C-alpha positions as CSV (number, residue, x, y, z in Angstrom):
1,X,34.9,-17.8,83.7
2,X,35.0,-18.4,80.0
3,X,37.8,-20.2,78.3
4,X,39.9,-18.1,75.8
5,X,40.6,-20.7,73.2
6,X,42.2,-17.9,71.0
7,X,41.9,-14.2,70.6
8,X,39.1,-14.8,68.1
9,X,37.2,-17.6,70.1
10,X,35.9,-17.4,73.6
11,X,34.1,-20.4,75.0
12,X,31.5,-20.8,77.8
13,X,30.8,-24.6,77.3
14,X,32.3,-26.9,79.9
15,X,31.0,-29.8,77.8
16,X,32.6,-29.5,74.4
17,X,33.5,-32.2,72.0
18,X,36.8,-31.9,70.1
19,X,35.0,-31.9,66.7
20,X,32.8,-29.0,67.9
21,X,35.8,-27.1,69.2
22,X,37.6,-27.5,65.9
23,X,34.6,-26.4,63.9
24,X,34.3,-23.2,66.0
25,X,38.0,-22.5,65.6
26,X,37.7,-22.7,61.8
27,X,34.8,-20.2,61.9
28,X,36.7,-17.9,64.1
29,X,39.6,-17.7,61.6
30,X,37.4,-16.3,58.8
31,X,39.0,-12.9,57.9
32,X,35.9,-10.7,58.6
33,X,35.2,-11.9,62.2
34,X,35.2,-9.0,64.7
35,X,35.9,-9.0,67.6
36,X,35.6,-12.8,68.3
37,X,33.2,-15.7,68.1
38,X,31.4,-16.5,71.4
39,X,30.7,-20.1,72.0
40,X,27.7,-20.8,74.2
41,X,27.4,-23.5,76.9
42,X,25.1,-25.6,74.7
43,X,27.5,-25.6,71.7
44,X,27.5,-28.7,69.5
45,X,28.4,-29.6,65.9
46,X,26.4,-27.9,63.2
47,X,26.2,-27.3,59.5
48,X,29.3,-25.2,58.6
49,X,29.2,-23.3,61.9
50,X,28.6,-24.6,65.4
51,X,25.2,-24.6,66.9
52,X,25.4,-22.5,70.0
53,X,27.7,-19.8,68.6
54,X,27.6,-16.1,68.2
55,X,29.3,-14.8,65.1
56,X,30.0,-11.1,64.5
57,X,31.1,-10.1,61.0
58,X,32.2,-7.0,59.2
59,X,31.0,-6.6,55.6
60,X,29.9,-10.1,55.1
61,X,27.4,-12.8,56.3
62,X,27.8,-16.5,56.3
63,X,24.2,-17.9,55.5
64,X,25.0,-21.3,57.0
65,X,26.1,-19.6,60.2
66,X,22.6,-18.3,60.6
67,X,21.2,-21.8,60.0
68,X,18.7,-23.4,57.7
69,X,15.8,-22.8,60.1
70,X,15.9,-19.0,59.9
71,X,14.2,-17.3,62.8
72,X,13.8,-20.5,64.9
73,X,13.0,-19.6,68.5
74,X,10.7,-19.9,71.4
75,X,7.5,-18.4,72.8
76,X,6.1,-18.6,76.3
77,X,3.0,-17.3,77.9
78,X,2.1,-17.3,81.6
79,X,-1.6,-17.8,82.2
80,X,-3.8,-17.0,85.2
81,X,-4.2,-20.7,86.0
82,X,-2.4,-22.8,88.6
83,X,-1.9,-26.5,89.2
84,X,-5.1,-26.6,91.3
85,X,-7.2,-25.6,88.2
86,X,-6.0,-28.7,86.3
87,X,-7.4,-32.2,86.3
88,X,-5.1,-35.1,87.0
89,X,-5.5,-36.5,83.5
90,X,-4.2,-34.1,80.8
91,X,-4.3,-36.6,77.9
92,X,-7.3,-34.9,76.3
93,X,-5.5,-31.6,76.3
94,X,-2.6,-33.2,74.6
95,X,-5.0,-34.6,71.9
96,X,-6.7,-31.3,71.4
97,X,-3.4,-29.4,70.9
98,X,-2.1,-32.1,68.6
99,X,-5.3,-31.8,66.5
100,X,-5.3,-28.0,66.4
101,X,-1.7,-27.6,65.0
102,X,-0.1,-29.6,62.2
103,X,2.8,-31.5,63.5
104,X,5.9,-33.2,61.8
105,X,7.9,-32.3,58.7
106,X,5.8,-31.7,55.6
107,X,2.5,-31.3,57.6
108,X,0.7,-28.0,56.9
109,X,-2.8,-26.5,57.3
110,X,-5.6,-27.3,54.9
111,X,-6.6,-23.6,54.8
112,X,-5.5,-20.3,56.2
113,X,-7.3,-19.9,59.6
114,X,-9.1,-16.8,60.7
115,X,-6.4,-16.0,63.3
116,X,-3.7,-16.5,60.7
117,X,-5.3,-14.1,58.1
118,X,-3.8,-10.9,59.5
119,X,-0.3,-12.5,59.8
120,X,-0.5,-13.6,56.1
121,X,-1.5,-10.1,55.1
122,X,1.5,-8.7,57.0
123,X,3.9,-11.1,55.3
124,X,2.5,-10.5,51.9
125,X,3.4,-6.8,52.3
126,X,6.9,-7.5,53.6
127,X,10.0,-7.3,51.3
128,X,11.1,-10.8,50.5
129,X,7.7,-12.3,49.8
130,X,8.5,-12.7,46.1
131,X,11.4,-15.0,47.0
132,X,9.2,-16.9,49.4
133,X,6.5,-17.4,46.8
134,X,9.2,-18.6,44.3
135,X,10.6,-21.3,46.7
136,X,7.4,-22.3,48.6
137,X,4.1,-21.1,47.1
138,X,2.3,-22.8,50.0
139,X,3.9,-20.8,52.8
140,X,0.5,-19.4,53.8
141,X,-0.5,-22.9,54.7
142,X,2.7,-23.5,56.7
143,X,2.0,-20.6,59.0
144,X,0.8,-22.1,62.3
145,X,2.5,-25.5,61.9
146,X,5.1,-27.0,64.3
147,X,7.6,-29.2,62.4
148,X,9.5,-32.0,64.0
149,X,12.9,-32.7,65.6
150,X,13.3,-30.7,68.8
151,X,10.4,-28.5,68.1
152,X,7.7,-28.8,70.8
153,X,4.5,-27.4,72.4
154,X,4.3,-27.7,76.2
155,X,2.1,-26.9,79.1
156,X,4.4,-26.3,82.1
157,X,4.3,-25.3,85.8
158,X,6.7,-22.8,87.3
159,X,8.1,-22.8,90.8
160,X,4.8,-21.3,92.1
161,X,2.8,-24.0,90.2
162,X,1.5,-21.3,87.8
163,X,0.6,-22.6,84.3
164,X,2.7,-21.6,81.4
165,X,2.3,-22.4,77.7
166,X,5.7,-22.9,75.9
167,X,6.5,-23.6,72.3
168,X,9.6,-23.9,70.0
169,X,9.5,-23.6,66.2
170,X,10.8,-21.6,63.3
171,X,10.2,-20.7,59.6
172,X,9.3,-24.2,58.5
173,X,9.8,-25.4,54.9
174,X,9.8,-21.9,53.4
175,X,12.6,-20.7,55.7
176,X,14.6,-23.8,55.0
177,X,14.3,-23.4,51.2
178,X,15.3,-19.8,51.4
179,X,18.3,-20.6,53.5
180,X,19.4,-23.5,51.2
181,X,19.0,-21.2,48.1
182,X,21.3,-18.5,49.5
183,X,23.9,-20.9,50.9
184,X,24.3,-22.2,47.3
185,X,24.6,-18.6,46.1
186,X,27.3,-17.9,48.6
187,X,29.2,-21.0,47.6
188,X,29.0,-20.1,44.0
189,X,30.3,-16.6,44.8
190,X,33.3,-18.0,46.7
191,X,34.0,-20.4,43.8
192,X,33.8,-17.5,41.3
193,X,36.4,-15.6,43.4
194,X,38.7,-18.6,43.8
195,X,38.3,-18.4,47.6
196,X,39.5,-21.4,49.5
197,X,37.3,-22.3,52.5
198,X,37.9,-24.7,55.4
199,X,34.3,-25.9,54.9
200,X,32.0,-25.1,51.9
201,X,29.3,-24.2,54.3
202,X,31.4,-21.2,55.5
203,X,30.8,-19.6,52.2
204,X,29.8,-16.0,52.6
205,X,28.1,-13.0,50.9
206,X,29.8,-9.6,50.6
207,X,28.0,-6.5,51.8
208,X,27.2,-4.0,49.0
209,X,26.7,-6.7,46.4
210,X,23.2,-7.6,45.1
211,X,23.5,-11.2,46.4
212,X,24.0,-9.9,49.9
213,X,21.0,-7.6,49.6
214,X,18.8,-10.4,48.3
215,X,19.8,-12.7,51.2
216,X,19.2,-10.0,53.7
217,X,15.7,-9.4,52.3
218,X,14.9,-13.2,52.4
219,X,16.4,-13.4,55.9
220,X,14.3,-10.6,57.3
221,X,11.1,-12.1,55.7
222,X,11.8,-15.5,57.1
223,X,12.6,-14.1,60.6
224,X,9.2,-12.4,60.6
225,X,7.5,-15.5,59.3
226,X,9.0,-17.6,62.2
227,X,8.0,-15.0,64.8
228,X,4.4,-14.9,63.5
229,X,4.3,-18.7,63.1
230,X,4.8,-18.9,66.9
231,X,2.2,-16.2,67.5
232,X,-0.3,-18.2,65.4
233,X,0.4,-21.5,67.1
234,X,0.2,-19.9,70.6
235,X,-3.2,-18.5,69.6
236,X,-4.4,-22.0,68.9
237,X,-2.8,-23.4,72.1
238,X,-4.5,-20.7,74.1
239,X,-7.9,-21.6,72.6
240,X,-7.3,-25.3,73.4
241,X,-6.5,-24.6,77.0
242,X,-9.4,-22.2,77.4
243,X,-11.8,-24.8,76.0
244,X,-10.3,-27.5,78.1
245,X,-10.6,-25.6,81.3
246,X,-13.9,-23.9,80.5
247,X,-12.7,-20.3,80.7
248,X,-10.6,-17.9,78.5
249,X,-6.9,-17.7,79.1
250,X,-5.6,-14.4,80.4
251,X,-2.0,-13.5,79.5
252,X,0.0,-12.5,82.5
253,X,3.4,-12.5,80.9
254,X,4.6,-13.2,77.3
255,X,8.0,-13.7,75.6
256,X,8.8,-14.4,71.9
257,X,12.4,-14.6,70.9
258,X,14.6,-15.9,68.0
259,X,17.7,-18.0,68.4
260,X,18.7,-18.5,64.7
261,X,19.0,-15.1,63.2
262,X,21.1,-12.1,62.1
263,X,20.7,-8.5,63.1
264,X,22.8,-5.3,63.0
265,X,24.3,-4.6,66.5
266,X,27.0,-2.4,67.9
267,X,29.9,-4.3,69.7
268,X,33.4,-3.2,70.8
269,X,33.0,0.1,69.0
270,X,31.8,-1.2,65.6
271,X,28.5,-2.0,63.9
272,X,28.6,-5.7,63.0
273,X,26.3,-8.2,61.5
274,X,25.7,-10.5,64.5
275,X,24.5,-14.0,63.7
276,X,23.2,-16.0,66.6
277,X,23.1,-19.7,65.6
278,X,21.5,-21.4,68.6
279,X,21.8,-18.4,70.9
280,X,19.5,-15.7,72.3
281,X,19.8,-12.0,72.9
282,X,20.9,-11.6,76.5
283,X,21.3,-7.8,76.6
284,X,20.7,-6.0,79.9
285,X,17.1,-6.7,81.0
286,X,16.2,-8.6,77.8
287,X,13.8,-11.5,78.6
288,X,14.6,-14.8,77.1
289,X,13.8,-18.5,77.1
290,X,16.1,-21.5,77.5
291,X,14.3,-24.8,77.2
292,X,15.8,-28.1,78.4
293,X,15.2,-31.3,76.7
294,X,12.1,-33.4,76.6
295,X,11.4,-34.3,80.2
296,X,13.8,-31.7,81.7
297,X,13.4,-28.2,83.1
298,X,13.2,-25.1,81.0
299,X,14.0,-21.5,82.1
300,X,12.6,-18.0,81.7
301,X,15.6,-15.7,82.0
302,X,16.7,-12.1,81.9
303,X,19.9,-11.1,80.2
304,X,22.9,-9.6,82.1
305,X,24.4,-7.9,79.0
306,X,27.8,-9.6,79.2
307,X,29.8,-7.7,76.6
308,X,32.4,-10.5,76.0
309,X,29.5,-12.9,75.1
310,X,28.3,-10.2,72.7
311,X,25.1,-9.9,74.9
312,X,24.2,-13.5,74.2
313,X,23.3,-16.7,76.1
314,X,22.5,-20.4,75.2
315,X,19.2,-21.3,73.6
316,X,18.7,-24.8,75.1
317,X,20.5,-27.9,76.3
318,X,22.4,-28.7,73.1
319,X,22.8,-32.2,71.7
320,X,25.1,-34.7,73.3
321,X,24.4,-37.6,70.9
322,X,23.4,-37.5,67.2
323,X,19.8,-38.7,66.4
324,X,21.1,-41.9,65.0
325,X,23.3,-42.6,68.0
326,X,20.4,-41.7,70.4
327,X,18.1,-44.2,68.7
328,X,20.7,-47.0,69.2
329,X,21.6,-46.0,72.8
330,X,18.2,-45.4,74.5
331,X,15.3,-47.6,75.1
332,X,11.5,-47.0,75.0
333,X,11.2,-48.3,78.6
334,X,13.7,-45.8,79.8
335,X,12.0,-42.9,78.0
336,X,8.6,-44.0,79.5
337,X,10.2,-43.8,82.9
338,X,11.6,-40.4,82.3
339,X,8.3,-39.1,81.1
340,X,6.2,-40.2,84.1
341,X,3.7,-37.5,85.0
342,X,3.8,-35.9,81.6
343,X,1.1,-36.3,78.9
344,X,3.1,-37.0,75.7
345,X,3.0,-38.8,72.3
346,X,4.1,-42.2,73.6
347,X,5.9,-43.1,70.4
348,X,9.3,-44.8,69.6
349,X,9.7,-42.0,67.1
350,X,10.8,-39.8,70.1
351,X,13.8,-41.9,71.2
352,X,16.2,-39.5,69.5
353,X,14.7,-36.7,71.7
354,X,15.5,-38.7,74.9
355,X,16.6,-36.2,77.6
356,X,20.0,-37.9,77.8
357,X,20.6,-37.3,74.1
358,X,21.1,-33.7,75.2
359,X,23.5,-32.0,77.6
360,X,22.5,-31.7,81.2
361,X,20.5,-28.5,81.3
362,X,21.7,-27.8,84.9
363,X,25.3,-27.8,83.6
364,X,24.4,-25.5,80.8
365,X,22.7,-23.1,83.1
366,X,25.6,-23.2,85.5
367,X,27.9,-22.3,82.6
368,X,25.6,-19.4,81.7
369,X,25.6,-17.9,85.2
370,X,27.4,-14.8,84.1
371,X,25.1,-14.4,81.0
372,X,21.6,-14.5,82.4
373,X,19.6,-14.4,85.6
374,X,16.9,-17.1,86.0
375,X,13.4,-15.7,86.6
376,X,11.4,-18.9,86.5
377,X,12.0,-22.6,86.3
378,X,9.4,-24.6,84.3
379,X,8.5,-28.3,84.4
380,X,6.4,-29.6,81.6
381,X,3.2,-31.6,82.3
382,X,2.1,-31.8,78.6
383,X,4.6,-32.3,75.7
384,X,3.5,-32.3,72.1
385,X,6.0,-33.1,69.3
386,X,6.0,-34.0,65.7
387,X,7.6,-37.3,64.8
């Protein structure tokens, strides 16, 4: 059962640091919250608002409560292959995927690929492209690139040893710049109105004003970019796997979902702006993806439509240690041991992604038992990350 911290804050996280709890309390006290903030099992400290929170608002949106990686999310595809179709050594497949997709912050494509051309055309015709052009004229070259941090591309096996392709990424540099631009606008608006905030990153934009409309336009564009970015990367992963195994990949099942976004939804009798910052839509029958950390299980789920959670569920394991703390705490030998049987980048750069830098995904999924039903459990056999 969830913990009712207050009338405006309901918590599903059994692992919750005091600083994270305090941050969520501050967000829940904003005057336009309705009906309450829902704190997911993977909740941890974020910029302004807690990562792993669902924030419903009336007449306003807090840009930092959406996050700076607008539209970040996951995509998974089940293939026709099984473990018996794979060779023992998957290092060449890791190399092929790493070569096909630009990895790490600031790494982009040299040109727009043939598969990305229709996505670029669609984005050029979407409201908000003028803002994207202004902050990041090279956004076309960013489409189909991974980024760094906890973003990944994986080949995994499910409980029946069927092969899945799984990736996690968002709107890259262009989404970040759009988010930062509008966070600053929101802060300036609150200063202009002499509004006192518990945190400057809880600055908000008011519905009906031009600044709100401008942000919504940028938000929708970046969410579409993030969605199509995953589609483009998955196309390339599919090609790599098909070439590696000598036959085309057949798509048996596919899911593409955001976990940093805002949309209009109806909850407790009112239309609200629902910002999921590190949470996925878990409405009745809605498919979703909850990845564990590097070296841990991931889950394909279906939502239960829990109304108190605002039809939401966690988006992953959630950090237990900051990146700096993880680099000091964990050793390369330990990481090597945890990654036995997985083709990965074998770099000290990934120490901050050590599985124990995150919450235990089994605890997170136990906490989420009344939010989602698990359909498949995935174990990665290839892990590609940017350093």
